PASEBA-1860 file (N, C-alpha, C; in nm, 3 decimals):
! residues 276
1> MAKIILFT> 10.098/14.040/11.218/10.171/13.934/11.173/10.091/13.814/11.153 ~ 10.107/13.740/11.025/10.045/13.627/10.990/10.080/13.519/11.060 ~ 9.990/13.419/11.099/10.007/13.299/11.151/10.034/13.194/11.066 ~ 10.160/13.129/11.071/10.209/13.028/10.970/10.211/12.886/11.019 ~ 10.168/12.789/10.964/10.199/12.653/10.975/10.295/12.588/10.882 ~ 10.395/12.527/10.919/10.475/12.468/10.817/10.461/12.314/10.808 ~ 10.420/12.256/10.690/10.404/12.125/10.661/10.548/12.074/10.601 ~ 10.625/11.983/10.662/10.745/11.940/10.595/10.784/11.797/10.641
9> QNTMASVV> 10.905/11.746/10.603/10.931/11.604/10.608/11.088/11.601/10.630 ~ 11.137/11.472/10.648/11.275/11.457/10.677/11.351/11.394/10.540 ~ 11.318/11.469/10.433/11.394/11.465/10.319/11.506/11.576/10.295 ~ 11.615/11.571/10.205/11.704/11.652/10.191/11.636/11.805/10.151 ~ 11.557/11.791/10.051/11.516/11.918/9.990/11.395/11.993/10.103 ~ 11.321/11.906/10.174/11.238/11.964/10.284/11.321/12.020/10.394 ~ 11.406/11.948/10.443/11.509/12.005/10.549/11.572/12.132/10.519 ~ 11.636/12.123/10.384/11.697/12.246/10.340/11.607/12.367/10.341
17> ASREIIRK> 11.507/12.372/10.271/11.402/12.477/10.271/11.345/12.528/10.419 ~ 11.301/12.414/10.491/11.260/12.444/10.623/11.351/12.515/10.718 ~ 11.473/12.467/10.698/11.578/12.516/10.781/11.596/12.677/10.761 ~ 11.588/12.706/10.631/11.615/12.878/10.598/11.480/12.934/10.665 ~ 11.349/12.867/10.644/11.250/12.939/10.698/11.231/12.953/10.858 ~ 11.282/12.838/10.913/11.274/12.846/11.053/11.379/12.936/11.119 ~ 11.506/12.930/11.063/11.622/13.035/11.103/11.569/13.162/11.090 ~ 11.513/13.211/10.986/11.488/13.362/10.953/11.336/13.388/10.994
25> NHAQISAV> 11.238/13.323/11.008/11.114/13.357/11.036/11.028/13.280/11.131 ~ 11.118/13.226/11.224/11.055/13.142/11.322/10.933/13.210/11.409 ~ 10.955/13.347/11.425/10.854/13.410/11.507/10.720/13.408/11.450 ~ 10.703/13.378/11.301/10.576/13.375/11.237/10.501/13.240/11.250 ~ 10.595/13.141/11.300/10.566/13.002/11.269/10.478/12.968/11.406 ~ 10.374/12.917/11.409/10.285/12.870/11.512/10.302/12.719/11.545 ~ 10.330/12.643/11.443/10.361/12.502/11.459/10.450/12.440/11.334 ~ 10.506/12.355/11.362/10.589/12.282/11.246/10.519/12.126/11.256
33> VLASQLKG> 10.466/12.093/11.139/10.418/11.953/11.117/10.527/11.877/11.031 ~ 10.571/11.762/11.096/10.670/11.670/11.053/10.601/11.550/11.017 ~ 10.597/11.551/10.865/10.502/11.443/10.799/10.577/11.314/10.767 ~ 10.536/11.180/10.778/10.591/11.083/10.719/10.606/11.093/10.565 ~ 10.718/11.045/10.510/10.736/11.053/10.376/10.650/10.958/10.294 ~ 10.650/10.823/10.379/10.563/10.721/10.324/10.455/10.720/10.436 ~ 10.331/10.684/10.400/10.213/10.700/10.501/10.186/10.575/10.571 ~ 10.258/10.463/10.523/10.234/10.344/10.594/10.272/10.336/10.758
41> ESVKDQAK> 10.182/10.276/10.835/10.181/10.289/10.973/10.293/10.189/11.012 ~ 10.329/10.068/10.935/10.435/9.969/10.974/10.538/9.984/10.880 ~ 10.661/9.915/10.914/10.769/9.890/10.822/10.714/9.830/10.691 ~ 10.628/9.715/10.732/10.574/9.634/10.615/10.490/9.711/10.524 ~ 10.417/9.800/10.561/10.325/9.901/10.481/10.412/9.979/10.410 ~ 10.519/10.041/10.465/10.601/10.141/10.399/10.696/10.067/10.291 ~ 10.724/9.919/10.332/10.803/9.851/10.222/10.707/9.816/10.101 ~ 10.583/9.810/10.112/10.503/9.804/10.017/10.489/9.921/9.920
49> IAYKLIKK> 10.486/10.027/9.981/10.479/10.163/9.923/10.598/10.180/9.835 ~ 10.713/10.150/9.909/10.849/10.161/9.841/10.870/10.091/9.709 ~ 10.796/9.967/9.718/10.803/9.871/9.609/10.723/9.923/9.494 ~ 10.605/9.973/9.521/10.524/10.039/9.428/10.592/10.155/9.372 ~ 10.681/10.243/9.428/10.732/10.348/9.387/10.831/10.299/9.294 ~ 10.914/10.194/9.306/11.010/10.143/9.240/10.946/10.096/9.090 ~ 10.839/10.027/9.100/10.786/9.970/8.992/10.722/10.090/8.893 ~ 10.683/10.192/8.955/10.631/10.315/8.897/10.748/10.396/8.832
57> SSLSFFGY> 10.854/10.419/8.913/10.967/10.472/8.862/11.075/10.393/8.807 ~ 11.205/10.381/8.885/11.309/10.318/8.854/11.399/10.287/8.978 ~ 11.470/10.184/8.974/11.545/10.140/9.082/11.664/10.245/9.118 ~ 11.716/10.300/9.000/11.819/10.398/9.008/11.763/10.534/9.075 ~ 11.648/10.579/9.042/11.582/10.690/9.095/11.555/10.668/9.250 ~ 11.500/10.544/9.281/11.470/10.524/9.404/11.592/10.512/9.492 ~ 11.712/10.456/9.435/11.824/10.463/9.505/11.882/10.605/9.536 ~ 11.863/10.685/9.433/11.902/10.834/9.462/11.808/10.887/9.579
65> KLVESRLY> 11.681/10.844/9.576/11.603/10.924/9.683/11.648/10.869/9.812 ~ 11.684/10.749/9.829/11.724/10.681/9.945/11.856/10.736/10.003 ~ 11.943/10.781/9.902/12.062/10.840/9.978/12.026/10.980/10.000 ~ 11.933/11.049/9.914/11.906/11.185/9.936/11.834/11.198/10.084 ~ 11.762/11.125/10.127/11.683/11.115/10.240/11.756/11.058/10.369 ~ 11.753/10.911/10.336/11.822/10.844/10.466/11.971/10.885/10.511 ~ 12.061/10.885/10.413/12.183/10.931/10.438/12.209/11.053/10.472 ~ 12.128/11.152/10.407/12.142/11.289/10.435/12.120/11.314/10.595
73> NLLLKGHR> 12.024/11.251/10.632/11.976/11.244/10.789/12.095/11.183/10.862 ~ 12.141/11.081/10.822/12.247/11.021/10.887/12.376/11.116/10.898 ~ 12.392/11.203/10.793/12.497/11.290/10.803/12.483/11.402/10.874 ~ 12.358/11.445/10.909/12.329/11.547/11.002/12.342/11.502/11.137 ~ 12.329/11.365/11.158/12.345/11.303/11.297/12.491/11.300/11.330 ~ 12.574/11.281/11.216/12.716/11.296/11.242/12.765/11.422/11.275 ~ 12.711/11.531/11.204/12.752/11.673/11.260/12.713/11.692/11.394 ~ 12.591/11.644/11.448/12.580/11.664/11.576/12.663/11.585/11.682
81> LVKSRKYL> 12.697/11.479/11.661/12.777/11.401/11.734/12.914/11.471/11.753 ~ 12.980/11.515/11.627/13.103/11.585/11.649/13.096/11.717/11.688 ~ 12.963/11.767/11.702/12.943/11.932/11.719/13.028/12.023/11.624 ~ 13.019/12.006/11.496/13.068/12.057/11.392/13.036/12.190/11.379 ~ 13.129/12.267/11.319/13.096/12.426/11.320/12.960/12.450/11.250 ~ 12.921/12.367/11.130/12.796/12.381/11.080/12.688/12.353/11.158 ~ 12.712/12.263/11.242/12.601/12.211/11.337/12.587/12.336/11.450 ~ 12.692/12.380/11.494/12.673/12.485/11.599/12.619/12.637/11.540
89> NDEAKTIE> 12.634/12.627/11.395/12.584/12.745/11.334/12.458/12.726/11.264 ~ 12.383/12.611/11.316/12.257/12.582/11.270/12.232/12.551/11.122 ~ 12.356/12.538/11.052/12.352/12.477/10.911/12.338/12.339/10.889 ~ 12.348/12.264/11.011/12.356/12.109/10.979/12.261/12.047/11.085 ~ 12.142/12.125/11.120/12.059/12.070/11.223/11.935/12.008/11.166 ~ 11.874/11.921/11.234/11.757/11.859/11.173/11.620/11.963/11.213 ~ 11.524/11.923/11.144/11.386/12.010/11.166/11.359/12.012/11.330 ~ 11.355/11.890/11.378/11.316/11.860/11.526/11.407/11.965/11.614
97> ELAEKHNL> 11.551/11.955/11.582/11.635/12.035/11.663/11.624/12.191/11.640 ~ 11.584/12.224/11.530/11.563/12.370/11.512/11.426/12.430/11.586 ~ 11.318/12.322/11.567/11.181/12.352/11.629/11.215/12.364/11.783 ~ 11.287/12.273/11.834/11.305/12.288/11.974/11.394/12.415/12.031 ~ 11.492/12.453/11.942/11.571/12.578/11.972/11.485/12.698/11.979 ~ 11.375/12.705/11.876/11.322/12.825/11.891/11.169/12.795/11.949 ~ 11.147/12.698/12.040/11.044/12.678/12.090/10.921/12.663/12.023 ~ 10.939/12.603/11.890/10.815/12.576/11.811/10.752/12.458/11.840
105> RLIKANDL> 10.600/12.453/11.825/10.522/12.330/11.848/10.549/12.240/11.734 ~ 10.577/12.113/11.774/10.604/12.010/11.666/10.515/11.918/11.673 ~ 10.453/11.875/11.564/10.339/11.774/11.553/10.378/11.669/11.428 ~ 10.380/11.551/11.476/10.431/11.463/11.398/10.310/11.386/11.326 ~ 10.306/11.360/11.200/10.172/11.323/11.126/10.209/11.220/11.028 ~ 10.143/11.112/11.034/10.148/11.003/10.937/10.078/11.017/10.805 ~ 9.950/11.074/10.821/9.861/11.093/10.730/9.801/11.237/10.729 ~ 9.853/11.315/10.622/9.809/11.471/10.621/9.666/11.468/10.585
113> SSQEFLGQ> 9.611/11.375/10.514/9.476/11.385/10.487/9.374/11.324/10.586 ~ 9.431/11.282/10.704/9.345/11.227/10.814/9.264/11.347/10.867 ~ 9.117/11.310/10.886/9.013/11.408/10.928/9.056/11.458/11.074 ~ 9.109/11.366/11.146/9.147/11.407/11.293/9.249/11.502/11.292 ~ 9.353/11.471/11.219/9.472/11.565/11.199/9.421/11.703/11.142 ~ 9.334/11.717/11.030/9.300/11.823/10.984/9.231/11.930/11.086 ~ 9.139/11.850/11.159/9.062/11.910/11.264/9.172/11.989/11.376 ~ 9.266/11.902/11.398/9.388/11.984/11.481/9.442/12.111/11.412
121> IKDLNPDY> 9.468/12.095/11.287/9.526/12.201/11.232/9.435/12.328/11.219 ~ 9.296/12.293/11.180/9.198/12.392/11.174/9.179/12.454/11.300 ~ 9.187/12.390/11.423/9.185/12.444/11.549/9.286/12.548/11.570 ~ 9.399/12.528/11.516/9.501/12.635/11.539/9.502/12.772/11.461 ~ 9.403/12.756/11.368/9.346/12.878/11.285/9.468/12.950/11.225 ~ 9.556/12.902/11.143/9.652/12.955/11.075/9.614/13.048/10.953 ~ 9.677/13.140/10.913/9.643/13.234/10.816/9.686/13.140/10.682 ~ 9.810/13.104/10.689/9.864/13.011/10.567/9.937/12.886/10.614
129> ILCLVSQI> 9.946/12.806/10.527/10.014/12.675/10.561/10.122/12.653/10.456 ~ 10.240/12.653/10.492/10.348/12.631/10.376/10.374/12.485/10.361 ~ 10.368/12.423/10.233/10.372/12.289/10.214/10.506/12.242/10.149 ~ 10.565/12.173/10.220/10.705/12.132/10.169/10.710/11.959/10.190 ~ 10.610/11.908/10.138/10.579/11.747/10.152/10.551/11.689/10.014 ~ 10.586/11.555/10.017/10.562/11.478/9.903/10.435/11.399/9.902 ~ 10.369/11.391/10.023/10.223/11.325/10.031/10.130/11.400/9.939 ~ 10.066/11.325/9.868/9.952/11.382/9.787/9.824/11.420/9.873
137> LKKNVFET> 9.785/11.527/9.873/9.694/11.589/9.962/9.543/11.549/9.896 ~ 9.436/11.481/9.973/9.340/11.439/9.911/9.225/11.564/9.918 ~ 9.119/11.544/9.856/9.021/11.657/9.845/8.966/11.713/9.987 ~ 8.971/11.629/10.071/8.908/11.685/10.204/9.000/11.778/10.275 ~ 9.143/11.768/10.244/9.227/11.872/10.299/9.198/12.011/10.260 ~ 9.169/12.024/10.133/9.119/12.155/10.085/8.984/12.195/10.135 ~ 8.889/12.105/10.146/8.751/12.127/10.198/8.772/12.179/10.337 ~ 8.860/12.113/10.427/8.867/12.148/10.549/8.947/12.285/10.586
145> LGNRLINA> 9.059/12.303/10.516/9.148/12.410/10.539/9.129/12.526/10.441 ~ 9.050/12.505/10.340/9.024/12.611/10.247/9.148/12.660/10.173 ~ 9.147/12.800/10.136/9.239/12.854/10.062/9.355/12.912/10.145 ~ 9.431/12.824/10.206/9.533/12.854/10.289/9.682/12.779/10.277 ~ 9.661/12.688/10.182/9.781/12.605/10.128/9.869/12.655/10.032 ~ 9.994/12.692/10.072/10.093/12.762/9.989/10.200/12.659/9.937 ~ 10.233/12.640/9.824/10.343/12.534/9.768/10.446/12.608/9.708 ~ 10.566/12.553/9.721/10.676/12.614/9.632/10.715/12.490/9.545
153> HGSYLPEY> 10.695/12.510/9.408/10.712/12.403/9.313/10.822/12.439/9.235 ~ 10.924/12.336/9.196/11.048/12.350/9.146/11.039/12.366/8.988 ~ 10.935/12.459/8.933/10.945/12.479/8.801/10.886/12.620/8.782 ~ 10.901/12.672/8.669/10.833/12.796/8.626/10.686/12.753/8.568 ~ 10.595/12.757/8.650/10.458/12.710/8.616/10.391/12.786/8.514 ~ 10.314/12.731/8.408/10.269/12.600/8.414/10.358/12.497/8.352 ~ 10.481/12.507/8.329/10.571/12.417/8.290/10.604/12.328/8.400 ~ 10.626/12.194/8.348/10.688/12.100/8.430/10.601/12.078/8.573
161> RGAAQYVF> 10.471/12.065/8.541/10.383/12.022/8.669/10.412/11.889/8.699 ~ 10.429/11.862/8.829/10.452/11.708/8.859/10.580/11.698/8.927 ~ 10.644/11.567/8.942/10.744/11.547/9.045/10.871/11.551/8.972 ~ 10.965/11.562/9.055/11.124/11.553/9.026/11.152/11.636/8.893 ~ 11.124/11.765/8.890/11.162/11.859/8.785/11.307/11.850/8.764 ~ 11.380/11.847/8.869/11.537/11.864/8.858/11.601/11.750/8.763 ~ 11.529/11.630/8.758/11.559/11.516/8.644/11.551/11.582/8.527 ~ 11.423/11.642/8.486/11.404/11.672/8.351/11.486/11.803/8.293
169> YLKNNDPQ> 11.515/11.881/8.389/11.606/11.982/8.373/11.735/11.943/8.293 ~ 11.787/11.836/8.367/11.902/11.771/8.330/11.898/11.702/8.210 ~ 11.807/11.621/8.206/11.778/11.546/8.087/11.754/11.606/7.957 ~ 11.680/11.728/7.968/11.654/11.799/7.848/11.753/11.917/7.816 ~ 11.859/11.928/7.918/11.971/12.024/7.906/11.898/12.171/7.917 ~ 11.821/12.205/8.003/11.755/12.336/8.010/11.857/12.418/8.067 ~ 11.855/12.544/8.030/11.960/12.643/8.087/11.926/12.695/8.220 ~ 11.810/12.693/8.237/11.745/12.747/8.372/11.655/12.663/8.437
177> FGVTIHFM> 11.649/12.672/8.588/11.529/12.621/8.656/11.441/12.719/8.700 ~ 11.330/12.688/8.745/11.229/12.789/8.795/11.163/12.746/8.933 ~ 11.128/12.845/9.002/11.054/12.837/9.134/10.928/12.895/9.129 ~ 10.814/12.837/9.167/10.677/12.914/9.168/10.626/12.906/9.315 ~ 10.587/13.008/9.370/10.507/13.010/9.485/10.357/13.022/9.452 ~ 10.278/12.934/9.483/10.138/12.945/9.445/10.059/12.889/9.533 ~ 9.921/12.914/9.530/9.819/12.857/9.607/9.794/12.727/9.568 ~ 9.775/12.612/9.651/9.724/12.477/9.624/9.579/12.453/9.605
185> EPGLDSGP> 9.549/12.378/9.503/9.405/12.331/9.467/9.423/12.180/9.459 ~ 9.312/12.114/9.427/9.317/11.978/9.414/9.369/11.930/9.288 ~ 9.395/12.008/9.191/9.444/11.976/9.053/9.612/11.963/9.085 ~ 9.675/11.904/8.982/9.822/11.880/8.997/9.884/12.026/8.961 ~ 9.952/12.078/9.068/10.018/12.189/9.063/9.955/12.300/8.968 ~ 9.815/12.322/8.985/9.740/12.401/8.880/9.706/12.531/8.958 ~ 9.734/12.547/9.089/9.675/12.671/9.162/9.729/12.811/9.118 ~ 9.656/12.920/9.155/9.696/13.044/9.116/9.832/13.088/9.174
193> IIFQRKFA> 9.924/13.147/9.077/10.061/13.181/9.107/10.055/13.315/9.190 ~ 10.153/13.316/9.289/10.167/13.427/9.368/10.283/13.517/9.304 ~ 10.408/13.446/9.296/10.506/13.483/9.216/10.605/13.371/9.201 ~ 10.702/13.403/9.101/10.778/13.309/9.034/10.914/13.361/8.982 ~ 11.026/13.289/8.974/11.134/13.334/8.921/11.220/13.217/8.851 ~ 11.322/13.248/8.763/11.408/13.159/8.692/11.547/13.177/8.732 ~ 11.636/13.076/8.745/11.761/13.088/8.793/11.859/12.997/8.699 ~ 11.981/13.046/8.690/12.075/12.973/8.598/12.148/12.876/8.697
201> YDRNGSMY> 12.209/12.771/8.645/12.255/12.663/8.732/12.382/12.609/8.662 ~ 12.469/12.526/8.728/12.583/12.468/8.666/12.537/12.335/8.601 ~ 12.535/12.334/8.475/12.478/12.207/8.408/12.581/12.103/8.405 ~ 12.702/12.123/8.465/12.814/12.022/8.483/12.817/11.985/8.616 ~ 12.729/12.012/8.700/12.714/11.965/8.845/12.632/11.846/8.850 ~ 12.621/11.797/8.966/12.550/11.680/8.972/12.389/11.693/8.987 ~ 12.305/11.602/8.995/12.177/11.606/8.998/12.146/11.646/9.146 ~ 12.223/11.591/9.233/12.194/11.640/9.387/12.227/11.782/9.402
209> KLHHQIAW> 12.342/11.827/9.339/12.357/11.985/9.363/12.244/12.067/9.314 ~ 12.187/12.027/9.195/12.075/12.105/9.139/11.956/12.097/9.225 ~ 11.932/11.975/9.277/11.810/11.942/9.366/11.837/12.026/9.481 ~ 11.953/12.032/9.550/11.982/12.115/9.654/11.959/12.275/9.635 ~ 11.998/12.322/9.524/11.984/12.448/9.480/11.841/12.492/9.465 ~ 11.766/12.403/9.417/11.612/12.439/9.407/11.546/12.447/9.540 ~ 11.592/12.331/9.631/11.546/12.337/9.773/11.581/12.477/9.847 ~ 11.717/12.525/9.824/11.744/12.638/9.892/11.658/12.757/9.851
217> QFGQMLNE> 11.630/12.758/9.714/11.548/12.863/9.669/11.410/12.851/9.718 ~ 11.342/12.739/9.734/11.221/12.731/9.810/11.215/12.800/9.946 ~ 11.325/12.777/10.023/11.339/12.851/10.153/11.330/12.988/10.134 ~ 11.414/13.056/10.036/11.439/13.186/10.010/11.301/13.246/9.972 ~ 11.221/13.183/9.882/11.118/13.241/9.832/10.994/13.240/9.930 ~ 10.985/13.129/10.002/10.879/13.117/10.107/10.918/13.215/10.214 ~ 11.039/13.246/10.245/11.064/13.361/10.344/11.013/13.497/10.275 ~ 11.039/13.513/10.142/10.991/13.635/10.078/10.840/13.650/10.092
225> FMENYASL> 10.770/13.524/10.080/10.616/13.517/10.085/10.576/13.581/10.218 ~ 10.656/13.515/10.335/10.604/13.540/10.464/10.632/13.701/10.497 ~ 10.749/13.745/10.438/10.772/13.890/10.482/10.713/13.986/10.399 ~ 10.665/13.948/10.257/10.618/14.056/10.177/10.478/14.038/10.133 ~ 10.426/13.921/10.157/10.285/13.881/10.111/10.190/13.836/10.209 ~ 10.230/13.756/10.320/10.142/13.688/10.411/10.055/13.793/10.482 ~ 10.107/13.914/10.510/10.010/14.017/10.587/9.934/14.109/10.504 ~ 9.936/14.097/10.379/9.848/14.171/10.291/9.723/14.140/10.314
233> PQIKTIVQ> 9.625/14.232/10.311/9.470/14.194/10.306/9.414/14.099/10.204 ~ 9.483/14.130/10.091/9.447/14.041/9.953/9.574/14.025/9.880 ~ 9.589/13.898/9.840/9.719/13.866/9.769/9.660/13.851/9.609 ~ 9.720/13.941/9.527/9.701/13.932/9.384/9.785/13.806/9.331 ~ 9.706/13.735/9.248/9.745/13.616/9.181/9.738/13.610/9.036 ~ 9.821/13.521/8.958/9.792/13.501/8.821/9.745/13.361/8.795 ~ 9.637/13.354/8.713/9.588/13.242/8.674/9.655/13.150/8.586 ~ 9.708/13.024/8.588/9.783/12.956/8.513/9.746/12.938/8.372
241> DEGKATYT> 9.802/12.951/8.268/9.756/12.922/8.132/9.756/12.791/8.091 ~ 9.636/12.718/8.092/9.643/12.573/8.081/9.690/12.523/7.940 ~ 9.698/12.616/7.843/9.749/12.584/7.721/9.886/12.563/7.717 ~ 9.952/12.629/7.817/10.105/12.607/7.807/10.160/12.503/7.906 ~ 10.051/12.429/7.973/10.101/12.327/8.081/10.189/12.228/8.015 ~ 10.285/12.194/8.089/10.360/12.061/8.056/10.381/11.976/8.168 ~ 10.410/11.857/8.169/10.412/11.761/8.280/10.521/11.686/8.275 ~ 10.572/11.643/8.399/10.679/11.559/8.429/10.616/11.425/8.477
249> RMPLKEDI> 10.700/11.318/8.522/10.635/11.189/8.563/10.756/11.145/8.667 ~ 10.718/11.051/8.731/10.823/10.985/8.812/10.934/10.929/8.726 ~ 11.056/10.971/8.751/11.150/10.922/8.632/11.172/10.786/8.624 ~ 11.176/10.740/8.487/11.205/10.610/8.445/11.338/10.593/8.430 ~ 11.379/10.457/8.403/11.517/10.418/8.393/11.572/10.502/8.275 ~ 11.486/10.531/8.147/11.553/10.606/8.029/11.576/10.748/8.073 ~ 11.490/10.808/8.154/11.497/10.938/8.208/11.648/10.957/8.272 ~ 11.682/10.878/8.370/11.789/10.894/8.449/11.919/10.844/8.362
257> AGVRENGC> 11.899/10.756/8.265/12.005/10.740/8.152/12.030/10.867/8.072 ~ 11.927/10.956/8.041/11.934/11.084/7.973/12.036/11.173/8.052 ~ 11.994/11.181/8.177/12.076/11.274/8.253/12.219/11.232/8.235 ~ 12.255/11.112/8.267/12.393/11.071/8.266/12.447/11.078/8.116 ~ 12.382/11.066/8.006/12.427/11.095/7.883/12.453/11.236/7.838 ~ 12.401/11.309/7.928/12.430/11.465/7.911/12.561/11.491/8.017 ~ 12.616/11.399/8.055/12.752/11.422/8.139/12.716/11.454/8.280 ~ 12.617/11.444/8.330/12.579/11.484/8.471/12.570/11.353/8.558
265> KLLTIRDF> 12.645/11.355/8.672/12.634/11.238/8.772/12.509/11.275/8.853 ~ 12.469/11.162/8.927/12.335/11.172/9.008/12.397/11.243/9.138 ~ 12.495/11.190/9.189/12.547/11.245/9.321/12.698/11.239/9.330 ~ 12.777/11.326/9.389/12.901/11.301/9.408/12.919/11.313/9.551 ~ 13.031/11.250/9.599/13.047/11.245/9.749/13.100/11.399/9.794 ~ 13.149/11.463/9.711/13.182/11.622/9.750/13.061/11.697/9.765 ~ 12.974/11.686/9.659/12.846/11.751/9.663/12.764/11.717/9.789 ~ 12.776/11.579/9.818/12.690/11.528/9.919/12.717/11.599/10.064
273> LNYL> 12.869/11.603/10.066/12.918/11.658/10.185/12.920/11.806/10.210 ~ 12.929/11.869/10.082/12.934/12.021/10.089/12.798/12.092/10.093 ~ 12.705/12.027/10.031/12.568/12.099/10.024/12.475/12.040/10.116 ~ 12.477/12.097/10.236/12.387/12.053/10.353/12.263/12.122/10.350
END
């Protein structure tokens, strides 16, 4: 059985995918790393990073991300307080609660590129590291950990390399979304592909609903990787065709406007409450 470490964080997409992995394949997980979404050590540092993100993207997208992460976690706490059916069935638990239930080692990390942290992970000698984090991994991560990092990317690579693919599916009115499981390397989503699939989705639904669907598929496909690929002596991969590569960006004001012009809301209360 392969030894797996899970890199994750407390955003909606990461929690949804991690929950599926921990619930189904916790026996293969030797540690769960809970990373900070923003690397700043202090509130002031994190506020500076948040300001830079707003300048790079848009206030409306930053507002969506705030709801998607902060309020989502408050909703999970509400389920815990009332001991809801979803909470008791592990459908509304946090990563910390699931790790504790299954006696998994939990490591909290501010900076995934810290050499001290990387040394700790290397000492655990994992076969693979599943990455569900938004922190940009520096070159030293790959130099230290080698060819062990596996990513779930929300597109049919090499299409839509980059961030927030769900925004551009809706803006461009694409009929399907894709998910790719691939080895990571220092380039932007350019590593060799292990397997990938396309899925239909409700184009009349909210952006949050699509984002949740993609995250859920992350969990399903990473479970498939653990069950059908991780124990193979050698994994066959497909090199990406660089000539077909397209790229997304941090969504600007006009990108969010394009989503709305196509009749799609960013988030509805019903979707937010129903899709945990």
